[in-house]
C-alpha positions in Angstrom: 54.7 -18.3 -85.3 51.2 -20.3 -84.7 49.7 -21.8 -87.6 46.5 -22.7 -85.8 44.0 -22.6 -88.7 41.1 -20.7 -86.8 37.8 -22.4 -86.6 36.4 -19.7 -87.9 37.0 -20.1 -91.5 34.2 -22.2 -91.5 31.2 -20.7 -92.8 27.1 -20.5 -94.1 26.4 -20.2 -97.1 22.8 -18.6 -98.8 21.4 -18.2 -101.6 24.1 -15.5 -102.8 26.1 -15.7 -105.5 29.3 -17.2 -104.4 32.9 -15.3 -105.2 36.2 -16.7 -105.9 39.0 -14.9 -103.2 42.0 -13.7 -105.6 45.6 -13.8 -104.9 45.1 -16.8 -102.5 46.9 -20.6 -103.2 43.8 -22.1 -101.9 40.7 -19.8 -103.2 37.3 -20.2 -101.0 33.6 -19.6 -102.2 32.5 -17.1 -99.9 29.4 -14.8 -99.0 29.7 -11.3 -97.5 26.3 -11.8 -96.0 26.3 -14.8 -93.6 27.0 -14.4 -90.0 30.8 -15.5 -90.6 31.6 -11.9 -91.6 35.5 -10.8 -91.3 37.9 -8.4 -92.2 41.8 -7.9 -92.3 43.8 -6.2 -89.1 46.6 -3.7 -89.7 49.3 -2.3 -87.5 51.5 0.1 -88.7 54.3 1.8 -87.4 56.1 4.6 -89.8 59.3 6.9 -89.4 59.7 9.8 -91.6 62.1 12.3 -92.0 61.0 14.9 -94.1 63.6 17.5 -96.1 60.8 20.8 -96.4 63.3 22.4 -98.6 63.7 19.2 -101.4 60.1 18.6 -100.9 61.4 14.7 -100.4 61.3 12.3 -96.9 62.7 9.3 -96.0 60.5 6.3 -94.6 61.0 3.4 -92.6 57.8 1.2 -91.9 56.7 -1.8 -90.2 53.4 -3.2 -90.6 52.0 -6.7 -88.9 49.1 -7.7 -90.9 46.5 -9.8 -89.7 45.0 -12.3 -91.8 41.1 -13.0 -90.7 40.1 -14.1 -94.1 39.7 -18.5 -94.3 42.1 -18.4 -97.6 45.6 -18.6 -97.7 47.7 -15.4 -98.6 50.6 -15.7 -100.9 51.3 -12.0 -102.3 51.0 -8.8 -100.9 49.6 -5.6 -102.6 50.9 -2.1 -102.0 49.5 1.6 -102.9 51.9 3.6 -104.1 49.8 7.1 -104.7 52.6 9.8 -105.5 53.5 7.5 -108.5 50.5 9.0 -110.3 51.8 12.2 -110.4 54.3 11.7 -113.2 54.2 12.4 -117.1 52.6 10.0 -118.8 50.8 7.9 -115.5 47.6 6.3 -115.9 45.7 9.0 -113.8 47.7 11.7 -116.1 46.5 10.0 -119.7 42.8 9.7 -117.9 42.8 13.1 -117.3 43.8 14.0 -120.4 41.7 11.9 -122.6 38.1 11.6 -120.8 35.8 14.4 -122.7 35.2 16.3 -119.6 38.9 16.3 -117.0 38.6 17.6 -113.4 39.8 21.4 -113.9 42.4 20.7 -111.2 44.2 18.3 -112.7 43.7 18.3 -116.8 47.6 18.1 -118.3 49.0 19.5 -114.9 50.7 16.2 -114.5 51.8 15.8 -117.9 53.8 19.2 -117.7 55.6 18.7 -114.3 59.4 19.1 -114.0 61.8 16.5 -112.7 61.4 18.3 -108.9 57.6 18.4 -109.2 56.8 15.1 -109.6 55.7 13.0 -107.0 57.0 9.1 -106.1 58.0 6.9 -104.0 60.7 4.3 -104.3 60.7 1.2 -102.1 64.5 0.1 -101.1 63.6 -3.1 -99.7 60.8 -4.6 -98.2 61.0 -8.3 -95.9 58.6 -10.5 -94.3 59.7 -11.8 -91.2 62.8 -10.5 -91.5 63.6 -12.1 -95.2 63.8 -10.0 -98.1 61.3 -9.7 -101.2 61.4 -9.7 -104.4 58.8 -7.6 -105.9 57.4 -5.6 -109.1 56.4 -1.9 -109.3 53.7 -1.1 -111.8 52.5 2.7 -111.9 50.9 2.9 -108.3 50.5 -0.4 -107.5 53.7 -2.5 -106.6 53.1 -6.5 -105.4 55.1 -8.8 -104.0 55.1 -12.5 -103.6 55.3 -14.0 -99.6 58.2 -15.9 -98.5 56.1 -17.7 -96.4 52.2 -17.8 -97.0 50.2 -16.5 -94.3 47.9 -18.7 -93.3 43.9 -18.0 -92.3 44.6 -16.4 -88.2 48.3 -16.2 -88.6 50.3 -12.4 -88.6 53.4 -11.4 -90.5 55.6 -8.7 -90.3 56.2 -6.3 -93.2 59.2 -4.1 -93.0 60.0 -1.3 -96.0 62.5 1.2 -96.4 61.8 3.9 -98.4 62.1 7.4 -100.5 59.7 10.1 -101.7 59.1 13.3 -103.7 55.9 14.7 -102.7 54.4 15.9 -105.9 53.5 19.9 -107.2 50.1 20.2 -105.1 47.6 18.7 -108.2 45.2 16.8 -106.7 44.7 16.0 -103.2 47.9 15.8 -101.7 50.6 17.8 -102.7 53.0 20.9 -101.3 51.7 24.2 -102.3 48.4 24.6 -103.0 46.7 27.3 -104.2 46.5 29.0 -100.9 49.5 28.7 -100.8 49.9 26.0 -97.4 53.0 24.1 -97.8 52.2 20.7 -97.1 49.1 18.7 -97.8 49.7 14.9 -97.0 47.4 12.8 -97.8 48.0 9.1 -99.8 51.5 10.0 -98.4 53.1 6.1 -97.9 53.6 2.9 -99.1 50.0 1.8 -98.0 48.8 -2.3 -98.0 45.9 -3.0 -100.2 42.5 -4.0 -98.9 41.8 -8.1 -99.2 38.4 -8.5 -98.3 35.3 -11.7 -99.5 35.8 -10.6 -102.9 39.9 -11.0 -103.0 42.7 -8.2 -103.5 41.9 -4.4 -103.8 44.6 -3.1 -106.1 42.9 -0.7 -108.2 45.4 2.0 -109.8 45.1 5.5 -108.6 43.4 7.9 -111.2 42.2 10.1 -108.7 39.2 8.7 -107.8 38.0 6.7 -104.5 39.5 4.2 -102.3 39.2 1.4 -99.6 41.7 0.1 -96.7 42.2 -2.2 -93.7 41.5 -1.2 -90.5 44.1 -0.9 -87.7 46.4 0.8 -85.6 48.7 3.7 -86.9 51.8 4.7 -84.7 53.6 7.6 -86.6 56.3 10.0 -86.1 57.2 12.6 -88.7 60.1 14.7 -88.2 60.3 17.9 -89.6 61.3 22.0 -89.3 60.7 23.1 -85.8 58.6 26.1 -87.4 56.1 23.8 -88.8 52.9 22.8 -86.9 51.3 19.9 -87.8 48.3 18.8 -87.9 46.5 15.1 -88.6 45.1 11.8 -88.1 45.3 10.3 -84.4 46.1 11.9 -80.7 49.4 13.6 -80.7 51.5 11.7 -78.0 54.3 14.9 -77.3 52.6 17.7 -77.1 54.6 18.8 -74.4 58.1 18.5 -76.8 56.5 19.9 -79.8 54.0 22.5 -78.3 52.9 25.2 -81.2 49.3 25.3 -79.1 49.1 21.5 -78.4 51.0 21.9 -75.0 49.5 21.7 -71.9 48.3 25.0 -70.0 51.6 27.0 -68.0 53.7 24.5 -69.8 57.0 26.9 -71.4 58.4 25.0 -74.8 62.1 25.5 -75.6 62.4 23.8 -79.1 66.8 23.4 -78.9 67.1 22.1 -82.0 66.3 22.8 -86.1 63.6 19.9 -85.8 61.1 18.5 -84.0 59.4 14.7 -84.3 55.5 14.8 -83.8 53.8 11.4 -82.6 50.7 10.3 -83.6 48.8 7.2 -82.6 45.4 6.3 -84.1 43.6 3.4 -83.4 40.7 1.5 -85.7 41.2 3.9 -88.7 41.8 2.9 -92.5 44.1 5.3 -93.3 46.3 8.4 -92.0 46.7 11.7 -93.0 48.7 14.9 -92.1 49.4 18.6 -93.3 52.3 21.5 -92.2 52.6 25.2 -92.8 54.7 27.1 -90.7 52.0 30.2 -90.6 49.5 27.6 -89.0 47.1 29.1 -86.3 46.1 26.1 -84.3 42.5 26.5 -82.4 40.3 24.2 -80.6 36.8 23.8 -79.6 35.2 20.5 -77.0 32.7 19.4 -78.4 30.4 18.4 -74.7 31.1 14.8 -74.5 32.4 14.3 -77.9 35.9 14.9 -79.5 38.3 17.6 -79.2 37.9 19.9 -82.4 41.3 20.8 -83.8 41.3 23.5 -86.3 44.5 25.0 -88.2 44.4 27.6 -90.9 46.6 30.0 -92.3 46.0 33.3 -90.7 45.4 35.7 -92.1 43.7 33.7 -95.0 43.6 34.8 -98.2 42.3 34.5 -101.4 46.4 34.4 -103.1 47.0 32.8 -106.6 43.3 34.6 -107.3 42.5 37.7 -109.8 39.6 38.4 -107.8 39.4 39.5 -104.2 43.4 38.9 -104.0 42.9 40.8 -100.6 40.2 39.7 -99.3 40.5 37.9 -96.0 38.3 35.0 -94.6 40.1 34.7 -91.4 36.7 35.8 -89.6 34.9 32.8 -91.5 37.5 30.6 -89.5 37.0 32.0 -86.1 33.0 31.6 -86.8 33.7 28.0 -87.8 34.5 26.1 -84.5 31.5 26.9 -82.5 29.3 26.2 -85.8 31.0 22.7 -86.2 30.3 21.9 -82.3 26.7 22.4 -83.3 27.2 20.0 -86.5 28.3 17.3 -84.3 26.1 17.4 -81.8 23.2 17.4 -84.7 25.1 14.5 -86.1 25.7 12.4 -83.0 21.7 12.9 -82.1 20.5 12.0 -86.0 23.4 9.6 -87.4 25.2 8.2 -84.7 27.5 8.6 -82.5 31.4 9.7 -83.5 33.3 6.9 -82.0 36.9 8.8 -82.1 38.0 11.4 -79.2 39.3 13.5 -81.7 38.2 15.6 -85.3 40.9 17.9 -87.2 40.1 20.5 -90.2 43.7 21.7 -91.9 43.3 24.7 -94.6 45.4 22.1 -97.3 44.4 20.4 -100.6 42.4 21.6 -103.5 38.7 21.9 -102.0 37.5 19.2 -99.1 38.6 15.8 -98.8 37.8 13.5 -96.4 40.1 11.3 -93.9 40.4 9.4 -90.6 40.0 12.2 -87.9 39.9 15.1 -89.6 39.8 16.6 -93.3 41.9 19.0 -95.6 39.8 21.9 -97.0 40.4 25.2 -98.5 40.2 27.9 -96.9 39.3 31.3 -99.0 35.4 31.0 -98.8 32.6 32.6 -97.5 31.0 31.3 -94.0 28.5 29.1 -95.8 31.0 27.2 -98.1 33.2 27.1 -95.3 30.5 25.5 -92.8 29.0 23.4 -95.9 32.5 21.9 -96.6 33.6 21.0 -93.3 30.2 19.7 -92.6 30.4 17.5 -95.8 33.5 15.7 -95.2 32.9 15.9 -90.9 30.2 13.3 -92.4 32.7 11.3 -94.4 33.8 10.1 -90.4 30.4 8.3 -90.5 30.1 7.2 -94.1 33.3 6.1 -95.1 35.5 5.7 -92.2 33.6 4.8 -89.7 31.2 2.4 -91.8 33.6 1.7 -94.4 32.5 0.6 -97.6 34.4 0.0 -100.5 34.6 3.5 -101.9 35.2 2.2 -105.6 32.4 -0.1 -105.4 30.2 2.0 -103.6 30.7 5.6 -104.0 27.2 6.6 -103.6 26.9 4.5 -100.2 29.6 7.1 -98.7 29.3 10.2 -101.4 25.7 10.6 -101.3 24.8 9.1 -97.6 27.0 12.2 -96.6 25.1 14.7 -99.2 22.0 13.3 -97.5 23.6 14.1 -93.6 24.9 17.3 -94.5 22.1 18.6 -96.3 19.6 18.1 -93.3 22.6 19.3 -91.1 23.2 22.6 -92.8 19.4 23.4 -92.7 19.8 22.9 -89.0 22.7 24.9 -88.8 21.3 28.5 -90.6 17.6 27.9 -90.0 16.3 27.2 -93.3 12.9 25.8 -94.4 11.7 24.0 -97.2 13.0 20.5 -98.5 16.8 20.0 -97.6 17.3 17.1 -100.7 15.9 19.5 -103.3 19.3 20.0 -104.7 20.2 16.3 -104.6 17.1 16.0 -106.7 18.1 18.6 -109.2 21.7 16.8 -109.8 19.6 13.9 -110.5 17.5 15.5 -112.5 20.4 16.9 -114.6 21.7 13.4 -114.8 18.7 11.9 -116.3 18.2 14.8 -119.0 21.5 14.4 -119.7 21.2 11.0 -121.6 24.8 10.6 -119.7 23.6 8.6 -117.0 25.3 4.9 -116.2 24.2 2.8 -113.5 25.0 3.6 -109.9 26.5 -0.1 -109.0 29.4 1.6 -111.8 32.9 0.6 -110.6 34.3 4.3 -109.7 37.1 4.2 -111.5 35.4 2.9 -114.9 32.0 6.0 -115.4 32.9 7.4 -119.0 32.9 10.7 -117.6 33.3 12.9 -114.6 30.1 14.2 -114.6 28.0 10.9 -114.7 30.2 9.7 -111.5 29.6 13.0 -109.4 26.0 13.1 -110.1 25.4 9.6 -109.9 27.7 9.6 -106.3 26.7 12.8 -105.0 23.1 13.2 -106.1 21.7 10.0 -106.9 23.2 8.7 -104.0 21.4 10.9 -101.7 18.0 11.0 -104.0 18.6 6.8 -103.2 18.2 7.7 -99.4 15.2 10.4 -100.0 13.8 7.1 -101.7 14.3 5.0 -98.5 12.7 7.2 -96.8 9.3 7.6 -99.0 9.3 4.1 -98.7 9.4 2.9 -95.6 8.7 5.9 -93.7 10.4 8.9 -91.4 10.2 7.1 -88.3 11.2 3.0 -89.3 13.9 5.4 -91.8 15.5 6.9 -89.3 15.9 4.3 -86.7 17.4 2.0 -89.8 20.3 4.9 -89.7 20.7 4.9 -86.8 21.0 1.0 -86.6 23.4 0.7 -89.5 26.0 2.5 -87.8 25.6 1.1 -84.7 25.9 -2.4 -86.1 28.4 -1.9 -88.9 30.9 0.9 -87.5 34.1 -0.3 -88.2 33.0 -2.6 -90.6 32.7 -2.6 -94.3 29.1 -2.9 -95.0 28.2 -3.3 -98.9 25.0 -2.5 -100.1 23.5 -5.4 -99.5 23.9 -5.2 -95.9 22.3 -1.7 -96.1 19.3 -2.4 -97.6 18.7 -5.8 -95.5 18.8 -3.8 -92.7 16.7 -1.9 -93.3 14.3 -4.4 -94.5 14.7 -5.9 -90.6 13.8 -2.1 -89.6 10.7 -1.8 -91.6 8.9 -5.4 -92.2 9.2 -4.2 -96.0 10.8 -6.2 -99.0 13.0 -3.9 -101.1 15.2 -5.7 -102.7 13.0 -4.6 -106.0 14.2 -0.7 -105.4 17.3 -1.5 -104.4 17.6 -3.6 -108.1 16.3 -1.0 -109.6 17.7 2.7 -108.4 21.2 1.3 -108.0 21.6 -1.3 -110.4 19.6 0.1 -114.0 18.9 3.9 -115.3 15.2 3.3 -115.4 13.1 6.3 -113.8 10.0 7.0 -111.6 7.3 8.9 -113.4 4.2 8.8 -112.4 0.8 11.0 -113.4 -2.7 11.6 -113.0 -4.2 11.2 -116.2 -8.3 11.7 -115.4 -10.5 12.7 -112.4 -14.2 11.6 -113.1 -17.3 11.8 -111.5 -19.0 7.6 -111.6 -22.0 7.2 -110.1 -23.9 10.6 -109.2 -25.8 8.2 -106.9 -23.1 7.6 -105.1 -21.0 10.3 -105.4 -17.6 8.4 -105.6 -14.7 10.1 -108.1 -12.5 8.1 -110.2 -9.3 9.0 -110.0 -7.2 7.5 -113.2 -3.3 7.1 -112.4 -0.5 6.0 -115.1 3.3 4.5 -114.8 5.5 6.3 -117.8 8.8 5.7 -116.2 9.8 1.9 -115.8 10.2 1.9 -112.5 7.6 0.9 -110.0 7.0 2.9 -106.8 4.3 3.0 -103.8 2.4 6.4 -104.2 0.8 9.0 -101.7 -1.9 10.4 -102.7 -3.4 13.1 -101.7 -6.8 14.6 -101.8 -7.8 18.2 -100.5 -11.3 18.8 -100.2 -13.4 22.5 -100.2 -14.0 22.6 -97.1 -10.0 22.5 -96.2 -9.1 19.2 -94.7 -7.2 16.5 -96.6 -6.6 13.1 -96.6 -4.7 10.1 -97.5 -4.9 7.7 -100.1 -1.5 5.3 -99.5 -1.0 2.6 -102.4 1.5 0.1 -101.8 3.4 -1.9 -104.8 2.4 -5.1 -104.2 6.3 -6.8 -104.1 6.5 -4.3 -101.1 4.9 -6.9 -99.0 4.4 -4.5 -96.5 3.1 -1.4 -96.1 4.3 1.8 -93.9 3.3 3.7 -91.3 0.9 6.9 -90.8 3.4 10.0 -91.1 0.8 12.4 -90.1 -2.3 12.9 -88.2 -4.8 13.6 -90.7 -7.4 10.4 -92.5 -5.3 7.6 -94.3 -7.1 5.0 -96.1 -4.7 2.2 -97.6 -5.9 0.9 -100.9 -5.4 -1.9 -103.0 -1.9 -3.2 -104.3 -0.5 -1.7 -107.3 1.1 -4.9 -109.4 4.3 -3.6 -111.2 3.2 -5.1 -114.5 -0.2 -2.8 -114.3 0.6 0.3 -116.6 -2.5 1.9 -115.0 -4.3 2.1 -111.6 -8.1 3.4 -110.6 -8.4 4.9 -107.7 -11.7 5.4 -106.7 -12.7 7.7 -103.8 -15.6 8.0 -101.5 -16.3 11.4 -102.3 -18.1 13.5 -105.0 -16.0 15.8 -107.7 -17.8 19.0 -106.2 -16.1 18.3 -103.1 -12.7 18.2 -104.1 -10.2 21.4 -104.5 -7.3 19.4 -105.4 -5.6 15.6 -105.9 -1.8 15.8 -105.9 1.2 12.5 -106.0 3.7 13.1 -103.0 3.4 16.4 -102.0 6.3 15.9 -99.7 8.1 15.9 -102.3 10.2 13.0 -101.4 9.3 10.8 -104.5 12.3 10.9 -107.0 9.1 11.6 -110.1 11.6 13.2 -113.2 8.2 14.7 -114.1 6.1 16.1 -111.7 4.1 18.4 -114.0 1.1 16.0 -114.1 1.3 15.4 -109.9 -1.3 17.9 -109.4 -4.6 18.1 -110.5 -6.7 21.1 -109.9 -10.5 21.1 -109.7 -11.4 24.3 -108.2 -8.8 27.2 -107.9 -8.2 29.1 -104.7 -10.0 32.7 -105.5 
């Protein structure tokens, strides 16, 4: 094997804090934000044979692992996610001891029987044909390498394993609440990610993921009656049929089993779902991917006390057309989807994103069904294409996804008003609860599920709306497209995103990022008084006060008695810039507000008698946690 050390191991260092890579024989000092960006690469070949009655499978796995890092790798880590579904696992204990457990989990893992638990039993692991010793602790396998892997080198890791699929509890499993037989996510021994921070062998407690981009060549042998869908392009449609075959091809199954062969390039993971009662429907996005939908027909709310016989099939029949429109909107406003296919499969325990597809529960009204589909497909932008480390930056995945899906749902259902009002309400409840933790908290280590959920989903979406408010609509929209284009199929961090928005806007934004991500300080501004100054000059003095600890620029709007409006824009001095005009009304940029000053005096060149009202941010983008004092009405409308 070529042991040439690539010249790319030399990097320019910046003023960022230096981080030591973990698990390397010769750790390097590396900043993630230099021109020397690198990422590891995997090439999976997997063959599994499924026993549908026992809910077990045997597997063979071959991984070609390319070390593009500047470090020498002397051990590898694998995730064994199914091991979480055993009594006494970390996921079980976490669910039984956290103050607000996920209602889908609670103590269900603790009460699983032997034929309901999940497990991966690794029978052998080899590096370039040489057997490796390994240790398994819960959901993590660690194996010292027989031959250290140098920068620029490849090695082949081969594994034989047996697995039992757990009863469906969280994300993956058999027999979900709607009777879907197999929801197969986090289902195989998965090589952990190694990046500029080192290895990421996080024990699985039911939260977020991180993965290595690569190629997946997967063959699934299963009973011939099952319809299968998942990540990747089916390579043998005319052998398996079930709606995948070419038009006019007659399919005959002469054996009791079929082998489904899928191939996917440049993805982080591989999921699949299977059920003998699936209906398969396709829809084409113009100049975009082929969409596949797999759902039971009829879709019934089984295992539910209410509406037990109600069918939701008509909603699934409307879903393809609406999903096509959602993809067209997403491609225009948030960047082009890069893969040739997307598959929506009924299954799981709610909605969960995976490369090139999603698992969603199906017994939903139309708006809910479309909403969960739209939310999960946007994860293909912010988790699977812009593959941030979800564990460290859950808010960049869930929050950005929530932001985009809210706007898309308003477009699809022709809604009006602020599409992000729901995210703001969720963030407001978090602030009022007293349970808020900084968004920089690792996803696994939030004290409550409530704080995690509101931070990741609600506050993460509000973060984007604050950026939009600070830099303006035009710079924000072009910045979001630029972010997708420059960082697709990579692993951007929070600093990569905020630096890109600085470049796009010409502003300094680190102050905002540090306040909103690393602290729980809040925004709260108010109008404290409005007084006439000198009768001769006819001017009016407005006193503004910052009650919260987080500074922000202000859009102050004045409405006059003649019906005209005027904006007075107050930048924060540490921005070192200002946003462009976003409207056609008159706009005046006034003196900067230094962040250390708790108050600010704004003098209007108009007499108080000519002013009807004064308001802070009528666009409702500013995340002011108490907007009761944001409007001062001088003359009420009759």
